[in-house]
C-alpha positions, 0 to 999 in steps of 0.5 A: 960734757961741753963742746967747742964751736971753734974746734976743727972737730965736728960737733958729732965727733966732739960728743963721740970723743967726750963719751968714749973718753969718759967710758974708757976713763971709767967716769961713766960706768956700765949700766949708767944711764945717759941723757936722751938725745933731745935733752943733751942737744938742748943742754948743749944748745945744738941741733939734735942731729949731731947728737943722734949721729954720735949716739948711733956711732957709740951704739954701733961700737958697743959703748952704749946700749939702748933698750926700749922704755929704759933709755940708753945706758953705757 
């Protein structure tokens, strides 16, 4: 996953779109774990807030599932 700092889309929207597209295209499969919000934010070199917001939106829409102690999965 990458982000484009020159894009008119917000960081949150870019993260959301990237994961959603990967899920719809079956690049990410059901049950596959995704990086923690801290790990992804560090890897992308951004604040954790946009990552948290994108993950929350994906959880609310049913693309992600979060389990205590098991992390977040597709």
